[in-house]
N, C-alpha and C positions, 0 to 999 in steps of 0.2 A: 403616781411614776414614782421613780425614784430619779432625784437631781442627778447623781453618778449615770444613772441612765437615761436620763434626757440627754447629758451632755453626750455621752457614747454616739447615740443617734445625731447628734447635733455634728459632728465632727464628721459623720460617715457620710452625711447629706453635704456639708460643705466640701469635702474633696473629690465626691462623687460630679456637684456642679463644677470642681474648680477644674476637673481636666476635659479637654478637647476630644471631640471626637475626631480617631484617623479616617482621612478619607483616602483611598485609593482610588485611581482612575487608570484604567486599561482601556489597550485597543481592544476592540471586537475580534474574535478569533474570525477565520477567512474558514468557512466548511464548507468541505463540496459536497451537498446534500445528495446521495443520490436522485436521480428520476423514479417518479414512479414506476413499475412498470405495467405497460399492456396488458389485459385483463382477458382473458380468454370469453368469460360469460359477457365481454360488452358485444361478444360478435352474434351471441346463439340470436335463432330466429324464430320465429313461432312455426313449431312444426318440424323441430329439431328431434333427432330421436331421442329416448331419454339416454340410451349408450353415451349420444353425443351430450345431451346435457351436463349428466354425471361425472366425464372427463374433462367438459371443462372446470368444473367447479372445483372436479381434483387438482388441477393444475393451477387454478386460482388461486386456492387455497396454499398449494405451497411456493407460488410467486409474493404471494401478500406475509408468507412465514420469513423469505427468505430478506423480503423489503424490511419487516418489521425487526431482524438482528441487525441488517446495517444501521439501521438507525438506534438502535440499543447502543451499538458500538460507539456510531457517535456521541454520544450523549454520557459517553461511561467516564470519561475526566472530568466530566461536574455534576459526578453524584457525589453523595458525600457517606 
């Protein structure tokens, strides 16, 4: 390695070590997290009709999709 390259690399290392890391402190954001919805599938009982089970699953899916959308909206400011 040439002397010139060695000097340039040394200069970069010295300037990199001389700089202080910037530390930023911030208060944690106060976020109102939405409550997890009550899910109809939790109320299913053995012996419920297939139509009742299917309906409970459909409603549960819709509720969880809405809940996920709310959580994604809360996280949007933190994504890069």
